[in-house]
N, C-alpha and C positions, 0 to 999 in steps of 0.2 A: 723744103722741111724734110726732117728725119722720117723714116716709116711710120706712117699713119697708125696708132693704136685704137682710137675711138671717133667715131662720128655720130655726131649728137644733132638730133632732128629737132625741130619746134615741129608743134602740130596744126594749129590754126592758120591757114593760109599756105601753108607749106605741104602737108599730107594731106588736109581736108581743103580743099577748092571751091565750095561753092557757097560756105557759112562760116561761121565761128562756132565751138562748142558752145558755149553760153546762150548764143543767140538757139541754137538746135533746142537746149533744154525750154527757153521760153517759148519756141514753137510746138515743144508737145505740150504746154501746158495751155494752149490757145492765147497765147499773150504777145501774138509778134507786132501787133500795132505798138503796143507799149512799149516794147523793146526797140522800135524804129525811133521813138519819141526820145529814148535816153540816149541812142546812139547819135541823135542829131545834137543833143545837148553837148556829147563828147566831141562832135565833128567842130562845132562851133566854139569849143575851148571851154564853155562854162563848169565841165567837170574833166577829171583825169581818166584815163580809161582803166585804171584801179578803181575809182570811185563809182565808176559806170556797173563796173562789175558787183560791186558790193549792193547796188541798186537793182540790177538786174537779179539777183540770186533771189529776192524776195518775190519776184515775178513768177517761179517756179516752185513756189513752196506748196508742200504736198505731192508735188510730182513722185509717182512711184520710180524707184532708181531701174527696177527690172526692165522699165520701158525704154530707158537708153540704150540698151542691147538690142533690144525686141525690135524696134523701130528706126535703127542707124541705118541699114542698108536702103531703107525706103527714103530718107530724107538726105543721107549725106552722100556727097561724091567726093571720092579719094583720086588722087593724082595715079596716073598710070603707073604698073610695073613697082609696086614699093615690095611685094614679097620677092620678085626677082633681085632686087637691089640690095636687100638685106641678106638674102641668100648667099649673094656675089661676096659681100663683104665680110659675112662670117667665115666663107669659106678660106678668107685671105688673112683670118686670124683677127679680124677687126672687130672688137666690142661696136654695138649698135643700140644707142639709146634715145629715149624720147623725154625731151624737157619743155613742159607745157605750163603757164601760167592761168590754163583753164582747168575745168575739174577734173581731178584723177580719176571719176567715173567714167569719163569720158575717153581718157587715155588707157584705162582698163579695157575697154573693148579694142582699140586697135592693138593694145599688147597682146589680146588674146587671139585677135587674126594674124598678126604679123612675128610673134616673139621678140620682143624686143629684150635685149639683156638685162635692162632696167627701165623703169619709167617713174616720171616725177612730175607731179600736178600739183594744183593748189586743192587744198582738202576743205569740200564742201560738207557740211554735216547733214548726217542721215540718222533718222530716228524711226524705228519700227517700219523700215525699208521704204521711206518717203524722205524726201529732200524737207529740212526744217526752214530753207530760207536765209542761215547763216553760213559764213565762211569763218572755219576755223583758222585756216593758215592760208593766205594769199601768197604766191610765191613772188610776184611784180619781177621786175626785171634783175633785181639782184639778188633774189630768191633763186632764179633760175642759174644765175652763174654759180650761185653756193651750192646746188646741187649737182651741177657739172662738176666743180671743184672738189666736192665729197666721194664721186663717184671715181675722179682720177685719185685722189687720195687713198683710198680702198683698195686700188690696184696697182699702186706706184707707179702713175703714168703721169708725164710731164704736160702740161695744157699745150707746149708745144706740137704735141703729137696727135692733137684734135684738131678735127676738122669741124666746123658748126655750119648747119644748112637752116637757114630761116628766112623770114621776108618781112620783118616789121621793126618796128623802134625797140620792142620786148626784148630782140636780140641784140641790140647794140652792145650792151656789157659781154655778152658771150662772144660775140664776134672779135671785140677788141682783145681778149684774152686768149682767143685761139691761136693754132699754128696758120689756119689757113681758113676763110669764111666763104661761104657761097650763099649769094642771095638769090632766091628763087623766086619768081614772079612777085618782085619786090616792092615795098613802099617808098615812094620817093625819100622818106626819113633815112634810108640805108645808103643813098648815094653818096659815096667818098667813103664808107665805112668798111665795105665788103671788099674782099680780094678777087671776086669772081661773081658776074651777072648775069643771069639766066632767066629766060622767059619761055616756059616748055610747059608741055600737058605728059610729059614722059620723064619719069624721077631716072631712068637709066641717063640721061643727058648730064646728070652732076659726074657720072662715072670717072670720065676722063679726066676730073681735076681732082680725084682722089686717088685712083690707082695708075694714072700716066697713063 
């Protein structure tokens, strides 16, 4: 591909390695058993992953938004060397963005930590500093792709100059449209879709596939 202009990262399972963002918010609300039940229904094909998110969102109704950042480091494990990778990409003149179907409120914590050029996430309603249990806008896989397209249009960049990094079925649409796709610690649903497959605890391992 031509010179890379954008690297687009997924969040859950890609940067966050030990859980997912919605499950984290349920954990903060003391609803971990209930969320497991929902995920079992999802695994069994009773409901889609997007339907599951709408059900889970009600489990953390009234959770204070400030706790998302306050307890992040206590509960969330991130893949190693995110900051190093972002700094190297930026020093090479590459935009670094985060596109997730997870709650934008969790993505904002990671944005604050690592200074992504732009973040996109599903909009979970907040009133008086607390989650209401409603999702105002769920990105889904199509919304993730539209977010990437919007960023590229804003900066006059072809999708052929995008490297996408993700781990699950929600990344398939982005993978198919990007110039190069890297599946990291990936679900079997990505087999045959990505250009590169990596299992690693160190994000630096993707760099040779981006900068050469």
